[in-house]
N, CA, C and O atoms as CSV, one atom per row, in Angstrom:
chain,resi,resn,atom,element,x,y,z
A,1,MET,N,N,8.716,-12.319,-59.466
A,1,MET,CA,C,8.553,-10.882,-59.569
A,1,MET,C,C,8.107,-10.378,-58.210
A,1,MET,O,O,7.090,-10.821,-57.675
A,2,ASN,N,N,8.850,-9.476,-57.670
A,2,ASN,CA,C,8.556,-8.946,-56.347
A,2,ASN,C,C,7.896,-7.579,-56.455
A,2,ASN,O,O,8.203,-6.795,-57.353
A,3,HIS,N,N,6.994,-7.308,-55.534
A,3,HIS,CA,C,6.369,-5.992,-55.451
A,3,HIS,C,C,6.806,-5.377,-54.130
A,3,HIS,O,O,6.688,-6.002,-53.077
A,4,THR,N,N,7.300,-4.179,-54.189
A,4,THR,CA,C,7.655,-3.501,-52.952
A,4,THR,C,C,7.056,-2.109,-52.960
A,4,THR,O,O,6.810,-1.520,-54.012
A,5,SER,N,N,6.830,-1.604,-51.773
A,5,SER,CA,C,6.315,-0.245,-51.630
A,5,SER,C,C,7.472,0.664,-51.252
A,5,SER,O,O,7.879,0.707,-50.091
A,6,ASP,N,N,7.992,1.374,-52.208
A,6,ASP,CA,C,9.070,2.323,-51.992
A,6,ASP,C,C,8.424,3.664,-51.661
A,6,ASP,O,O,7.611,4.157,-52.443
A,7,PRO,N,N,8.765,4.267,-50.521
A,7,PRO,CA,C,8.117,5.530,-50.143
A,7,PRO,C,C,8.368,6.670,-51.133
A,7,PRO,O,O,7.636,7.660,-51.126
A,8,ARG,N,N,9.391,6.545,-51.985
A,8,ARG,CA,C,9.673,7.595,-52.969
A,8,ARG,C,C,8.750,7.511,-54.175
A,8,ARG,O,O,8.691,8.445,-54.975
A,9,ARG,N,N,8.035,6.412,-54.314
A,9,ARG,CA,C,7.207,6.197,-55.502
A,9,ARG,C,C,5.742,6.543,-55.234
A,9,ARG,O,O,5.227,6.334,-54.135
A,10,LYS,N,N,5.090,7.074,-56.259
A,10,LYS,CA,C,3.657,7.345,-56.186
A,10,LYS,C,C,2.853,6.096,-56.539
A,10,LYS,O,O,1.701,5.958,-56.130
A,11,HIS,N,N,3.465,5.189,-57.299
A,11,HIS,CA,C,2.808,3.967,-57.769
A,11,HIS,C,C,3.677,2.767,-57.408
A,11,HIS,O,O,4.894,2.899,-57.282
A,12,PRO,N,N,3.058,1.589,-57.241
A,12,PRO,CA,C,3.859,0.387,-56.965
A,12,PRO,C,C,4.695,-0.010,-58.176
A,12,PRO,O,O,4.364,0.333,-59.310
A,13,ARG,N,N,5.763,-0.725,-57.929
A,13,ARG,CA,C,6.626,-1.260,-58.980
A,13,ARG,C,C,6.781,-2.749,-58.752
A,13,ARG,O,O,6.867,-3.200,-57.610
A,14,TRP,N,N,6.816,-3.504,-59.816
A,14,TRP,CA,C,7.089,-4.935,-59.728
A,14,TRP,C,C,8.486,-5.168,-60.272
A,14,TRP,O,O,8.823,-4.739,-61.376
A,15,TYR,N,N,9.286,-5.852,-59.479
A,15,TYR,CA,C,10.700,-6.036,-59.795
A,15,TYR,C,C,10.926,-7.388,-60.456
A,15,TYR,O,O,10.389,-8.401,-60.009
A,16,LEU,N,N,11.713,-7.400,-61.507
A,16,LEU,CA,C,12.018,-8.615,-62.254
A,16,LEU,C,C,13.385,-9.159,-61.854
A,16,LEU,O,O,14.072,-9.788,-62.659
A,17,HIS,N,N,13.768,-8.914,-60.620
A,17,HIS,CA,C,15.046,-9.403,-60.098
A,17,HIS,C,C,14.902,-9.574,-58.600
A,17,HIS,O,O,13.917,-9.135,-58.006
A,18,ASP,N,N,15.889,-10.214,-57.993
A,18,ASP,CA,C,15.781,-10.525,-56.563
A,18,ASP,C,C,16.193,-9.376,-55.652
A,18,ASP,O,O,15.949,-9.443,-54.447
A,19,GLY,N,N,16.804,-8.335,-56.180
A,19,GLY,CA,C,17.193,-7.185,-55.374
A,19,GLY,C,C,18.528,-7.335,-54.677
A,19,GLY,O,O,19.053,-6.364,-54.132
A,20,ARG,N,N,19.090,-8.536,-54.684
A,20,ARG,CA,C,20.379,-8.775,-54.022
A,20,ARG,C,C,21.524,-8.928,-55.024
A,20,ARG,O,O,22.650,-8.513,-54.753
A,21,THR,N,N,21.234,-9.521,-56.174
A,21,THR,CA,C,22.264,-9.757,-57.179
A,21,THR,C,C,22.575,-8.450,-57.903
A,21,THR,O,O,21.653,-7.781,-58.371
A,22,PRO,N,N,23.850,-8.068,-58.006
A,22,PRO,CA,C,24.195,-6.838,-58.737
A,22,PRO,C,C,23.687,-6.899,-60.185
A,22,PRO,O,O,23.668,-7.967,-60.796
A,23,PHE,N,N,23.280,-5.754,-60.723
A,23,PHE,CA,C,22.736,-5.707,-62.080
A,23,PHE,C,C,23.642,-6.389,-63.097
A,23,PHE,O,O,23.162,-7.122,-63.962
A,24,GLU,N,N,24.944,-6.153,-63.000
A,24,GLU,CA,C,25.850,-6.697,-64.013
A,24,GLU,C,C,25.947,-8.219,-63.968
A,24,GLU,O,O,26.447,-8.830,-64.912
A,25,ASP,N,N,25.474,-8.845,-62.880
A,25,ASP,CA,C,25.515,-10.307,-62.753
A,25,ASP,C,C,24.155,-10.959,-62.994
A,25,ASP,O,O,24.059,-12.186,-62.997
A,26,GLN,N,N,23.120,-10.177,-63.193
A,26,GLN,CA,C,21.777,-10.735,-63.353
A,26,GLN,C,C,21.568,-11.303,-64.748
A,26,GLN,O,O,22.180,-10.862,-65.721
A,27,THR,N,N,20.689,-12.292,-64.815
A,27,THR,CA,C,20.367,-12.911,-66.098
A,27,THR,C,C,18.873,-12.848,-66.404
A,27,THR,O,O,18.411,-13.501,-67.340
A,28,CYS,N,N,18.109,-12.074,-65.632
A,28,CYS,CA,C,16.662,-12.022,-65.843
A,28,CYS,C,C,16.234,-10.627,-66.288
A,28,CYS,O,O,16.967,-9.651,-66.126
A,29,GLY,N,N,15.040,-10.558,-66.846
A,29,GLY,CA,C,14.479,-9.298,-67.303
A,29,GLY,C,C,13.734,-9.500,-68.607
A,29,GLY,O,O,13.776,-10.583,-69.192
A,30,ILE,N,N,13.062,-8.478,-69.056
A,30,ILE,CA,C,12.312,-8.514,-70.309
A,30,ILE,C,C,13.040,-7.629,-71.312
A,30,ILE,O,O,13.365,-6.479,-71.017
A,31,THR,N,N,13.290,-8.168,-72.488
A,31,THR,CA,C,13.996,-7.418,-73.524
A,31,THR,C,C,13.041,-6.463,-74.229
A,31,THR,O,O,11.917,-6.829,-74.570
A,32,GLY,N,N,13.498,-5.251,-74.440
A,32,GLY,CA,C,12.735,-4.254,-75.178
A,32,GLY,C,C,13.670,-3.452,-76.064
A,32,GLY,O,O,14.878,-3.684,-76.086
A,33,ARG,N,N,13.103,-2.517,-76.785
A,33,ARG,CA,C,13.894,-1.659,-77.666
A,33,ARG,C,C,13.479,-0.220,-77.427
A,33,ARG,O,O,12.292,0.086,-77.314
A,34,LEU,N,N,14.467,0.662,-77.351
A,34,LEU,CA,C,14.181,2.094,-77.225
A,34,LEU,C,C,14.186,2.721,-78.605
A,34,LEU,O,O,15.056,2.449,-79.432
A,35,MET,N,N,13.200,3.562,-78.830
A,35,MET,CA,C,13.085,4.290,-80.088
A,35,MET,C,C,13.004,5.780,-79.764
A,35,MET,O,O,12.566,6.178,-78.685
A,36,VAL,N,N,13.435,6.582,-80.719
A,36,VAL,CA,C,13.349,8.032,-80.604
A,36,VAL,C,C,12.436,8.517,-81.717
A,36,VAL,O,O,12.597,8.129,-82.874
A,37,SER,N,N,11.484,9.360,-81.368
A,37,SER,CA,C,10.543,9.880,-82.346
A,37,SER,C,C,11.268,10.784,-83.332
A,37,SER,O,O,12.049,11.651,-82.941
A,38,GLY,N,N,11.000,10.572,-84.609
A,38,GLY,CA,C,11.619,11.381,-85.650
A,38,GLY,C,C,10.575,12.106,-86.476
A,38,GLY,O,O,9.375,11.899,-86.293
A,39,LEU,N,N,11.023,12.943,-87.372
A,39,LEU,CA,C,10.116,13.733,-88.197
A,39,LEU,C,C,9.272,12.844,-89.110
A,39,LEU,O,O,8.051,12.989,-89.166
A,40,LEU,N,N,9.927,11.923,-89.826
A,40,LEU,CA,C,9.207,11.049,-90.750
A,40,LEU,C,C,9.023,9.634,-90.211
A,40,LEU,O,O,8.052,8.959,-90.553
A,41,PHE,N,N,9.940,9.191,-89.382
A,41,PHE,CA,C,9.853,7.838,-88.832
A,41,PHE,C,C,10.602,7.788,-87.509
A,41,PHE,O,O,11.400,8.671,-87.194
A,42,ASN,N,N,10.333,6.746,-86.750
A,42,ASN,CA,C,11.011,6.565,-85.468
A,42,ASN,C,C,12.361,5.898,-85.689
A,42,ASN,O,O,12.503,5.022,-86.543
A,43,ARG,N,N,13.346,6.322,-84.911
A,43,ARG,CA,C,14.709,5.803,-85.048
A,43,ARG,C,C,15.013,4.871,-83.880
A,43,ARG,O,O,14.729,5.186,-82.724
A,44,ARG,N,N,15.599,3.709,-84.206
A,44,ARG,CA,C,16.030,2.782,-83.163
A,44,ARG,C,C,17.216,3.363,-82.418
A,44,ARG,O,O,18.147,3.894,-83.023
A,45,LEU,N,N,17.172,3.257,-81.102
A,45,LEU,CA,C,18.280,3.749,-80.291
A,45,LEU,C,C,19.116,2.588,-79.772
A,45,LEU,O,O,20.313,2.513,-80.051
A,46,CYS,N,N,18.493,1.674,-79.013
A,46,CYS,CA,C,19.234,0.536,-78.467
A,46,CYS,C,C,18.269,-0.485,-77.885
A,46,CYS,O,O,17.078,-0.218,-77.723
A,47,LYS,N,N,18.803,-1.652,-77.574
A,47,LYS,CA,C,18.045,-2.672,-76.845
A,47,LYS,C,C,18.239,-2.436,-75.359
A,47,LYS,O,O,19.279,-1.940,-74.926
A,48,VAL,N,N,17.214,-2.801,-74.570
A,48,VAL,CA,C,17.265,-2.632,-73.119
A,48,VAL,C,C,16.733,-3.898,-72.453
A,48,VAL,O,O,16.065,-4.714,-73.088
A,49,ILE,N,N,17.037,-4.048,-71.170
A,49,ILE,CA,C,16.504,-5.134,-70.357
A,49,ILE,C,C,15.710,-4.504,-69.215
A,49,ILE,O,O,16.275,-3.809,-68.370
A,50,ILE,N,N,14.408,-4.747,-69.193
A,50,ILE,CA,C,13.543,-4.182,-68.155
A,50,ILE,C,C,13.801,-4.911,-66.842
A,50,ILE,O,O,13.799,-6.140,-66.788
A,51,LYS,N,N,14.024,-4.132,-65.786
A,51,LYS,CA,C,14.285,-4.681,-64.457
A,51,LYS,C,C,13.144,-4.424,-63.486
A,51,LYS,O,O,12.982,-5.177,-62.526
A,52,ASP,N,N,12.350,-3.385,-63.706
A,52,ASP,CA,C,11.154,-3.145,-62.902
A,52,ASP,C,C,10.145,-2.370,-63.736
A,52,ASP,O,O,10.504,-1.624,-64.647
A,53,ILE,N,N,8.870,-2.567,-63.401
A,53,ILE,CA,C,7.809,-1.939,-64.188
A,53,ILE,C,C,6.576,-1.778,-63.305
A,53,ILE,O,O,6.353,-2.562,-62.382
A,54,GLY,N,N,5.790,-0.767,-63.597
A,54,GLY,CA,C,4.571,-0.547,-62.835
A,54,GLY,C,C,3.714,0.520,-63.479
A,54,GLY,O,O,4.073,1.047,-64.532
A,55,PRO,N,N,2.581,0.850,-62.863
A,55,PRO,CA,C,1.678,1.850,-63.420
A,55,PRO,C,C,2.302,3.236,-63.546
A,55,PRO,O,O,1.803,4.063,-64.310
A,56,GLY,N,N,3.385,3.510,-62.810
A,56,GLY,CA,C,4.009,4.826,-62.863
A,56,GLY,C,C,5.189,4.934,-63.804
A,56,GLY,O,O,5.562,6.037,-64.202
A,57,GLY,N,N,5.790,3.795,-64.172
A,57,GLY,CA,C,6.955,3.865,-65.037
A,57,GLY,C,C,7.698,2.551,-65.132
A,57,GLY,O,O,7.168,1.485,-64.818
A,58,VAL,N,N,8.944,2.655,-65.575
A,58,VAL,CA,C,9.755,1.476,-65.873
A,58,VAL,C,C,11.217,1.782,-65.577
A,58,VAL,O,O,11.654,2.928,-65.685
A,59,GLY,N,N,11.964,0.761,-65.206
A,59,GLY,CA,C,13.409,0.878,-65.031
A,59,GLY,C,C,14.084,-0.191,-65.866
A,59,GLY,O,O,13.628,-1.334,-65.897
A,60,PHE,N,N,15.164,0.164,-66.543
A,60,PHE,CA,C,15.819,-0.812,-67.412
A,60,PHE,C,C,17.319,-0.590,-67.461
A,60,PHE,O,O,17.824,0.488,-67.146
A,61,LEU,N,N,18.014,-1.642,-67.866
A,61,LEU,CA,C,19.446,-1.560,-68.132
A,61,LEU,C,C,19.632,-1.233,-69.598
A,61,LEU,O,O,18.916,-1.752,-70.454
A,62,ALA,N,N,20.592,-0.374,-69.886
A,62,ALA,CA,C,20.878,0.036,-71.257
A,62,ALA,C,C,22.385,0.194,-71.421
A,62,ALA,O,O,23.108,0.354,-70.437
A,63,PRO,N,N,22.859,0.149,-72.666
A,63,PRO,CA,C,24.281,0.414,-72.891
A,63,PRO,C,C,24.630,1.836,-72.449
A,63,PRO,O,O,23.899,2.783,-72.740
A,64,ARG,N,N,25.723,1.970,-71.764
A,64,ARG,CA,C,26.143,3.261,-71.222
A,64,ARG,C,C,26.543,4.254,-72.310
A,64,ARG,O,O,26.454,5.464,-72.105
A,65,ARG,N,N,26.975,3.761,-73.446
A,65,ARG,CA,C,27.532,4.640,-74.492
A,65,ARG,C,C,26.492,5.541,-75.163
A,65,ARG,O,O,26.858,6.486,-75.862
A,66,PHE,N,N,25.206,5.261,-74.961
A,66,PHE,CA,C,24.176,6.051,-75.624
A,66,PHE,C,C,23.799,7.285,-74.811
A,66,PHE,O,O,23.779,7.264,-73.581
A,67,THR,N,N,23.504,8.354,-75.534
A,67,THR,CA,C,22.943,9.558,-74.933
A,67,THR,C,C,21.439,9.474,-75.136
A,67,THR,O,O,20.962,9.308,-76.259
A,68,PHE,N,N,20.703,9.588,-74.050
A,68,PHE,CA,C,19.255,9.443,-74.132
A,68,PHE,C,C,18.584,10.809,-74.128
A,68,PHE,O,O,18.933,11.671,-73.321
A,69,PRO,N,N,17.620,11.010,-75.028
A,69,PRO,CA,C,16.847,12.253,-74.986
A,69,PRO,C,C,15.896,12.225,-73.789
A,69,PRO,O,O,15.773,11.204,-73.113
A,70,ASP,N,N,15.236,13.331,-73.534
A,70,ASP,CA,C,14.306,13.416,-72.403
A,70,ASP,C,C,13.098,12.501,-72.565
A,70,ASP,O,O,12.525,12.047,-71.575
A,71,GLU,N,N,12.709,12.228,-73.811
A,71,GLU,CA,C,11.570,11.350,-74.068
A,71,GLU,C,C,11.962,10.279,-75.072
A,71,GLU,O,O,12.602,10.558,-76.086
A,72,VAL,N,N,11.563,9.041,-74.769
A,72,VAL,CA,C,11.832,7.897,-75.643
A,72,VAL,C,C,10.570,7.046,-75.718
A,72,VAL,O,O,9.625,7.249,-74.956
A,73,MET,N,N,10.566,6.096,-76.642
A,73,MET,CA,C,9.485,5.120,-76.735
A,73,MET,C,C,10.068,3.749,-76.439
A,73,MET,O,O,11.104,3.371,-76.988
A,74,LEU,N,N,9.402,3.015,-75.576
A,74,LEU,CA,C,9.793,1.653,-75.252
A,74,LEU,C,C,8.919,0.725,-76.083
A,74,LEU,O,O,7.691,0.787,-76.013
A,75,VAL,N,N,9.561,-0.136,-76.871
A,75,VAL,CA,C,8.837,-1.061,-77.735
A,75,VAL,C,C,9.076,-2.476,-77.234
A,75,VAL,O,O,10.216,-2.916,-77.085
A,76,LEU,N,N,7.983,-3.177,-76.978
A,76,LEU,CA,C,8.023,-4.572,-76.545
A,76,LEU,C,C,7.307,-5.412,-77.595
A,76,LEU,O,O,6.319,-4.958,-78.171
A,77,PRO,N,N,7.782,-6.625,-77.854
A,77,PRO,CA,C,7.175,-7.454,-78.903
A,77,PRO,C,C,5.675,-7.657,-78.682
A,77,PRO,O,O,5.243,-8.051,-77.598
A,78,GLY,N,N,4.897,-7.384,-79.721
A,78,GLY,CA,C,3.466,-7.627,-79.686
A,78,GLY,C,C,2.642,-6.627,-78.904
A,78,GLY,O,O,1.445,-6.841,-78.710
A,79,LEU,N,N,3.246,-5.542,-78.451
A,79,LEU,CA,C,2.515,-4.540,-77.676
A,79,LEU,C,C,2.691,-3.166,-78.309
A,79,LEU,O,O,3.676,-2.929,-79.007
A,80,PRO,N,N,1.737,-2.251,-78.070
A,80,PRO,CA,C,1.919,-0.882,-78.564
A,80,PRO,C,C,3.126,-0.232,-77.883
A,80,PRO,O,O,3.465,-0.576,-76.751
A,81,SER,N,N,3.761,0.696,-78.570
A,81,SER,CA,C,4.910,1.378,-77.966
A,81,SER,C,C,4.440,2.238,-76.792
A,81,SER,O,O,3.330,2.771,-76.795
A,82,LEU,N,N,5.308,2.357,-75.795
A,82,LEU,CA,C,5.006,3.097,-74.570
A,82,LEU,C,C,5.906,4.326,-74.503
A,82,LEU,O,O,7.130,4.196,-74.511
A,83,GLU,N,N,5.316,5.512,-74.437
A,83,GLU,CA,C,6.097,6.743,-74.387
A,83,GLU,C,C,6.553,7.005,-72.960
A,83,GLU,O,O,5.760,6.953,-72.020
A,84,CYS,N,N,7.853,7.289,-72.812
A,84,CYS,CA,C,8.474,7.447,-71.492
A,84,CYS,C,C,9.199,8.781,-71.382
A,84,CYS,O,O,9.690,9.331,-72.368
A,85,LYS,N,N,9.250,9.286,-70.147
A,85,LYS,CA,C,10.060,10.466,-69.828
A,85,LYS,C,C,11.223,10.004,-68.963
A,85,LYS,O,O,11.021,9.335,-67.950
A,86,LEU,N,N,12.427,10.356,-69.357
A,86,LEU,CA,C,13.619,9.987,-68.599
A,86,LEU,C,C,13.631,10.735,-67.272
A,86,LEU,O,O,13.517,11.961,-67.241
A,87,MET,N,N,13.769,9.988,-66.170
A,87,MET,CA,C,13.777,10.592,-64.836
A,87,MET,C,C,15.175,10.587,-64.221
A,87,MET,O,O,15.592,11.571,-63.609
A,88,HIS,N,N,15.895,9.481,-64.384
A,88,HIS,CA,C,17.253,9.414,-63.835
A,88,HIS,C,C,18.059,8.344,-64.564
A,88,HIS,O,O,17.516,7.460,-65.227
A,89,ARG,N,N,19.352,8.460,-64.416
A,89,ARG,CA,C,20.288,7.515,-65.033
A,89,ARG,C,C,21.405,7.273,-64.035
A,89,ARG,O,O,21.977,8.217,-63.490
A,90,ARG,N,N,21.717,5.994,-63.795
A,90,ARG,CA,C,22.773,5.637,-62.849
A,90,ARG,C,C,23.733,4.674,-63.538
A,90,ARG,O,O,23.319,3.660,-64.100
A,91,TYR,N,N,25.015,5.006,-63.485
A,91,TYR,CA,C,26.015,4.146,-64.113
A,91,TYR,C,C,26.269,2.922,-63.251
A,91,TYR,O,O,26.483,3.037,-62.044
A,92,ILE,N,N,26.246,1.744,-63.876
A,92,ILE,CA,C,26.451,0.477,-63.185
A,92,ILE,C,C,27.911,0.051,-63.288
A,92,ILE,O,O,28.531,-0.319,-62.291
A,93,ASN,N,N,28.450,0.104,-64.495
A,93,ASN,CA,C,29.860,-0.218,-64.742
A,93,ASN,C,C,30.277,0.503,-66.018
A,93,ASN,O,O,29.601,1.439,-66.443
A,94,THR,N,N,31.363,0.090,-66.627
A,94,THR,CA,C,31.864,0.804,-67.811
A,94,THR,C,C,30.999,0.591,-69.044
A,94,THR,O,O,31.130,1.337,-70.014
A,95,THR,N,N,30.116,-0.408,-69.036
A,95,THR,CA,C,29.302,-0.673,-70.222
A,95,THR,C,C,27.799,-0.521,-70.008
A,95,THR,O,O,27.054,-0.394,-70.979
A,96,LEU,N,N,27.337,-0.531,-68.748
A,96,LEU,CA,C,25.898,-0.503,-68.473
A,96,LEU,C,C,25.488,0.691,-67.624
A,96,LEU,O,O,26.262,1.199,-66.813
A,97,CYS,N,N,24.247,1.125,-67.831
A,97,CYS,CA,C,23.637,2.101,-66.933
A,97,CYS,C,C,22.205,1.665,-66.655
A,97,CYS,O,O,21.596,0.949,-67.449
A,98,PHE,N,N,21.678,2.103,-65.524
A,98,PHE,CA,C,20.282,1.865,-65.177
A,98,PHE,C,C,19.537,3.158,-65.447
A,98,PHE,O,O,19.952,4.226,-64.996
A,99,VAL,N,N,18.439,3.067,-66.179
A,99,VAL,CA,C,17.647,4.239,-66.539
A,99,VAL,C,C,16.251,4.086,-65.934
A,99,VAL,O,O,15.604,3.052,-66.100
A,100,GLY,N,N,15.802,5.113,-65.241
A,100,GLY,CA,C,14.453,5.135,-64.686
A,100,GLY,C,C,13.597,6.110,-65.468
A,100,GLY,O,O,13.999,7.250,-65.699
A,101,CYS,N,N,12.428,5.669,-65.872
A,101,CYS,CA,C,11.515,6.503,-66.660
A,101,CYS,C,C,10.122,6.471,-66.054
A,101,CYS,O,O,9.725,5.492,-65.423
A,102,SER,N,N,9.395,7.549,-66.255
A,102,SER,CA,C,7.968,7.554,-65.932
A,102,SER,C,C,7.217,7.506,-67.260
A,102,SER,O,O,7.734,7.921,-68.297
A,103,TRP,N,N,5.998,6.996,-67.207
A,103,TRP,CA,C,5.186,6.981,-68.422
A,103,TRP,C,C,4.771,8.406,-68.749
A,103,TRP,O,O,4.415,9.175,-67.856
A,104,ARG,N,N,4.816,8.754,-70.008
A,104,ARG,CA,C,4.432,10.101,-70.436
A,104,ARG,C,C,2.951,10.345,-70.156
A,104,ARG,O,O,2.570,11.427,-69.709
A,105,GLU,N,N,2.126,9.345,-70.417
A,105,GLU,CA,C,0.681,9.413,-70.156
A,105,GLU,C,C,0.306,8.204,-69.296
A,105,GLU,O,O,-0.184,7.209,-69.830
A,106,PRO,N,N,0.522,8.265,-67.977
A,106,PRO,CA,C,0.299,7.084,-67.127
A,106,PRO,C,C,-1.104,6.491,-67.231
A,106,PRO,O,O,-1.267,5.275,-67.132
A,107,ASP,N,N,-2.106,7.325,-67.427
A,107,ASP,CA,C,-3.476,6.813,-67.511
A,107,ASP,C,C,-3.737,6.037,-68.800
A,107,ASP,O,O,-4.713,5.293,-68.891
A,108,GLU,N,N,-2.872,6.206,-69.790
A,108,GLU,CA,C,-3.039,5.525,-71.074
A,108,GLU,C,C,-2.290,4.194,-71.136
A,108,GLU,O,O,-2.475,3.429,-72.083
A,109,VAL,N,N,-1.455,3.907,-70.149
A,109,VAL,CA,C,-0.623,2.695,-70.175
A,109,VAL,C,C,-1.412,1.518,-69.610
A,109,VAL,O,O,-1.931,1.576,-68.495
A,110,ASN,N,N,-1.490,0.459,-70.396
A,110,ASN,CA,C,-2.150,-0.773,-69.971
A,110,ASN,C,C,-1.092,-1.871,-69.905
A,110,ASN,O,O,-0.623,-2.353,-70.936
A,111,LEU,N,N,-0.724,-2.258,-68.696
A,111,LEU,CA,C,0.306,-3.283,-68.520
A,111,LEU,C,C,-0.263,-4.699,-68.492
A,111,LEU,O,O,0.502,-5.661,-68.428
A,112,ARG,N,N,-1.571,-4.846,-68.537
A,112,ARG,CA,C,-2.161,-6.191,-68.451
A,112,ARG,C,C,-1.601,-7.149,-69.506
A,112,ARG,O,O,-1.231,-8.269,-69.153
A,113,PRO,N,N,-1.519,-6.755,-70.805
A,113,PRO,CA,C,-0.975,-7.704,-71.790
A,113,PRO,C,C,0.467,-8.117,-71.470
A,113,PRO,O,O,0.840,-9.277,-71.646
A,114,LEU,N,N,1.260,-7.175,-71.006
A,114,LEU,CA,C,2.649,-7.482,-70.657
A,114,LEU,C,C,2.706,-8.447,-69.478
A,114,LEU,O,O,3.437,-9.437,-69.520
A,115,LEU,N,N,1.939,-8.164,-68.428
A,115,LEU,CA,C,1.946,-9.031,-67.254
A,115,LEU,C,C,1.411,-10.413,-67.591
A,115,LEU,O,O,1.928,-11.411,-67.088
A,116,ARG,N,N,0.390,-10.492,-68.431
A,116,ARG,CA,C,-0.138,-11.804,-68.832
A,116,ARG,C,C,0.900,-12.587,-69.630
A,116,ARG,O,O,1.072,-13.790,-69.434
A,117,LYS,N,N,1.582,-11.895,-70.524
A,117,LYS,CA,C,2.567,-12.570,-71.379
A,117,LYS,C,C,3.728,-13.123,-70.563
A,117,LYS,O,O,4.203,-14.227,-70.832
A,118,TRP,N,N,4.187,-12.372,-69.574
A,118,TRP,CA,C,5.398,-12.747,-68.852
A,118,TRP,C,C,5.150,-13.388,-67.493
A,118,TRP,O,O,6.108,-13.728,-66.799
A,119,ARG,N,N,3.898,-13.563,-67.096
A,119,ARG,CA,C,3.631,-14.047,-65.739
A,119,ARG,C,C,4.227,-15.416,-65.453
A,119,ARG,O,O,4.645,-15.678,-64.325
A,120,ASP,N,N,4.277,-16.292,-66.444
A,120,ASP,CA,C,4.820,-17.626,-66.200
A,120,ASP,C,C,6.329,-17.614,-66.026
A,120,ASP,O,O,6.892,-18.559,-65.473
A,121,HIS,N,N,6.989,-16.571,-66.484
A,121,HIS,CA,C,8.446,-16.491,-66.381
A,121,HIS,C,C,8.901,-15.798,-65.106
A,121,HIS,O,O,9.840,-16.258,-64.457
A,122,PHE,N,N,8.253,-14.699,-64.739
A,122,PHE,CA,C,8.734,-13.864,-63.647
A,122,PHE,C,C,7.732,-13.646,-62.522
A,122,PHE,O,O,8.123,-13.380,-61.386
A,123,ILE,N,N,6.458,-13.757,-62.825
A,123,ILE,CA,C,5.447,-13.158,-61.974
A,123,ILE,C,C,4.704,-14.202,-61.152
A,123,ILE,O,O,4.275,-15.227,-61.682
A,124,SER,N,N,4.553,-13.944,-59.869
A,124,SER,CA,C,3.733,-14.813,-59.033
A,124,SER,C,C,2.274,-14.637,-59.443
A,124,SER,O,O,1.903,-13.600,-59.994
A,125,ARG,N,N,1.470,-15.620,-59.184
A,125,ARG,CA,C,0.069,-15.619,-59.633
A,125,ARG,C,C,-0.735,-14.429,-59.119
A,125,ARG,O,O,-1.679,-14.003,-59.785
A,126,GLY,N,N,-0.397,-13.886,-57.971
A,126,GLY,CA,C,-1.181,-12.803,-57.402
A,126,GLY,C,C,-0.885,-11.432,-57.969
A,126,GLY,O,O,-1.641,-10.493,-57.719
A,127,VAL,N,N,0.198,-11.286,-58.729
A,127,VAL,CA,C,0.608,-9.953,-59.185
A,127,VAL,C,C,-0.373,-9.361,-60.185
A,127,VAL,O,O,-0.675,-8.169,-60.113
A,128,LEU,N,N,-0.878,-10.167,-61.118
A,128,LEU,CA,C,-1.829,-9.635,-62.093
A,128,LEU,C,C,-3.088,-9.142,-61.386
A,128,LEU,O,O,-3.601,-8.071,-61.712
A,129,ALA,N,N,-3.585,-9.906,-60.428
A,129,ALA,CA,C,-4.752,-9.471,-59.650
A,129,ALA,C,C,-4.418,-8.217,-58.851
A,129,ALA,O,O,-5.246,-7.314,-58.734
A,130,GLU,N,N,-3.206,-8.159,-58.302
A,130,GLU,CA,C,-2.771,-6.977,-57.545
A,130,GLU,C,C,-2.710,-5.757,-58.455
A,130,GLU,O,O,-3.153,-4.675,-58.069
A,131,TYR,N,N,-2.161,-5.922,-59.669
A,131,TYR,CA,C,-2.088,-4.820,-60.627
A,131,TYR,C,C,-3.495,-4.327,-60.965
A,131,TYR,O,O,-3.750,-3.123,-60.981
A,132,GLU,N,N,-4.404,-5.264,-61.234
A,132,GLU,CA,C,-5.763,-4.870,-61.583
A,132,GLU,C,C,-6.442,-4.147,-60.425
A,132,GLU,O,O,-7.212,-3.212,-60.646
A,133,ALA,N,N,-6.166,-4.570,-59.192
A,133,ALA,CA,C,-6.730,-3.886,-58.023
A,133,ALA,C,C,-6.181,-2.470,-57.904
A,133,ALA,O,O,-6.928,-1.539,-57.599
A,134,VAL,N,N,-4.877,-2.299,-58.142
A,134,VAL,CA,C,-4.253,-0.970,-58.085
A,134,VAL,C,C,-4.848,-0.069,-59.157
A,134,VAL,O,O,-5.145,1.097,-58.896
A,135,MET,N,N,-5.026,-0.606,-60.370
A,135,MET,CA,C,-5.534,0.202,-61.473
A,135,MET,C,C,-7.014,0.549,-61.300
A,135,MET,O,O,-7.487,1.544,-61.849
A,136,ASP,N,N,-7.744,-0.269,-60.539
A,136,ASP,CA,C,-9.164,0.006,-60.317
A,136,ASP,C,C,-9.402,1.056,-59.241
A,136,ASP,O,O,-10.533,1.515,-59.076
A,137,GLN,N,N,-8.368,1.448,-58.505
A,137,GLN,CA,C,-8.523,2.433,-57.422
A,137,GLN,C,C,-8.753,3.820,-57.965
A,137,GLN,O,O,-8.903,4.767,-57.193
């Protein structure tokens, strides 16, 4: 998992890919599910693959055929759902798009459980400490 400082971002992002391999050829990422808030219950929209995540938001691959509302919930196994605001969408190919979202309530998002769960798969040992240092600022 790489951390880069993109001047366009207000918060750091940790990348779950090498940055060189095209999205359509990648085999890494964290699987999640997008939900849409409904009147009586939440509706499943689609499965996604998270490609980057940080205190400011998340980026993921999703099926291109779906129309996304301005706000969605990202559900990850064993974690509370995370409310997101759609910021941009970029088409990758005829079946995939990359979606960038910011957290609806950034101060309420706790990524520690996610980083702890996935650190052995994607994350270098220093990233969790780096995240905690960023959040303590």
